[in-house]
N, C-alpha and C positions, 0 to 999 in steps of 0.2 A: 504494500500500500504506500502511495506517495505521501511523504511527510508534508503536512500543511505548514505554511509560513504564517506566523502571527505578527503581522506588521503593525507598527505603532505610527499611525498617520494622524496629524493634529489639525490640519487645515486643508480642505479639498473642495472641489467643484463637481457638479453633475449637470449635464445639458441634455434636455429631452426635446428632440425635434417633434413638432406638432403640425397638424394640418386638420382642417375641418372634421372635428370629432374623432381624430385618431392620433396616436403617439407611436413613434418609431422606437423599438427596443431591440436589444441584442443580448446574446448570452455572454456573460463575463467568463473569460477563459483562465484568469489567474487572480491571485491575491484575494483581498476582501470581496466577498460576494461571488466567488467562483461558482459557476453552474446556474446562477440566477439571471433573470432578465433585468436589464438596467439601462440607464442612459450612459452617455460618454463623459468621462471626466477623470480626475485624479488629483494628486497632491500639488499644492501651491509651492513653487520653488522660492528659496530665499530671495527677497527683493522683488518678487513678482506680485502684481496685483491679482486679486481674485478674478477679475474680468479677463486679464491677459492669460491667466491659467486656463480658464474655460475655453478660450479661443485656441490656445496651443494644444490642450488635451483633445479637443474635438478634432482638430486637424490630424493629430498623431493617431488617434484611435479609430477614425473613420476611413483611413486609407487616403487621406488628402482632401476631404471636403473642407471648405472654408466658410467661416462665419465672421461677422464683425461685432465688436463690442456693443455698438449702438443697436444691434438687432436682438441682443439678449434681453429677455424679460425676467427679472428676479422674482421668483415665486415664493422662495422660502429659505429658511436656514434650519438645518437639523443638527442637533447636538447628540452625538452618539457616545454614550459612556460604555467603554469596552473593558471587560474583566478578562485578563489573559490567564492562561493555564498556570503560569508561575506565580499568580496572585497579584501581579501589578495591574494598575488601572490607568487607562488614558482616555481622554475625551477627544473625539474628532468632530470638528465643526465643518459641516458641508453646506456650501451655498448652492441652491437649486435654481436652475434657469430653464426656461423654455425658449425655443427659437423656431421661427416659421420661415426663415429665409437663409439659404446657404447656396454655395456654388460647388459643383462637382458631385460625384457619386459617393454615397455612403456604402462601403463594402465591408466584407469580413476582413478582420485583421487578427494578429496573434493575441490581441487583447479582447476584442469583441467579435463574436461570431454570429453569422446568420441574421442580419438586421431584418425585422419584419414590422409592418404596420399593424396596430391593434386598436380596435374601437375603444374609446375612453370608458365606455360602459363595461368592458370586460376586464379592466385592470385588476380588480380585486380577486379575480379567479386565476390570475397568471402566477407563474413560478418566480415570485419576487423575494428579495430578502425579507425576513419576518416583519421587521418594523415598517417596511415600505408600504404594506397593505393599509396602514393607518393614516399616513400623511400624503402619499403620492397621489391617490385618486382626487383628494381635495385640491391639491395644488394644480393638477392637470385640468381640473374643472374651473380654474381661475381664482380659487380662494388662496390668498397670500397668508403665510403663517410661519410660526416658529414652532418646531417640534423637539421633543426630548425623548430619547429611547435608551434603554440599557440592555446590553448584550452580555451573555456568558461567553466562555472561551470559544474562539473561532467563529463567533457570531452565529452559533448553532441554536441558541435559546434566548428568549426575551426574559428579562428580569423586571417584574412589575408591569405597569401599564405604560403605553406610549401616550404622551401628552401632546396636545396641539392647541396653540393659541393663535387665533386669527388676528392679523395686523393689517393696517392700511398702508404703512410705509416701513422702510428699513433704514437704520442708521447707515450712512455711507462708510466705506472703509476708512 
């Protein structure tokens, strides 16, 4: 059995391409969320803005599709408290964006496989990471918010309830 990596990521982004009642999702092939459907994103590099990270990660993980910062719509922030198998804990803050405009094709890569469009009404029935069922459908339907979730080791179990607070605006970086 392949040894799972327990990564400690503290600041990240996720971008979800959307169009009339649908969202594009792909299967995560590595790291946190491996095997689940998700958007495109990853860790913010030192000195990089959250928006620049979203643009860079989208380009890298889609096989070269391009988005612009001005086309990203911030839908939420999710704080994931992660309990690792060695007893240490880290919190990863993920900035969630939707985008409806890009150039180039979104294709399978070594990070994200088999991108497919899904009706927004089907989101809760898909193979998402456990906490995503609680906040992602709301954000994709246009509800902006801040969520909190706590995971056990390797993000295989939720500890407590996922909380969601609707907001009208976000503090800028």
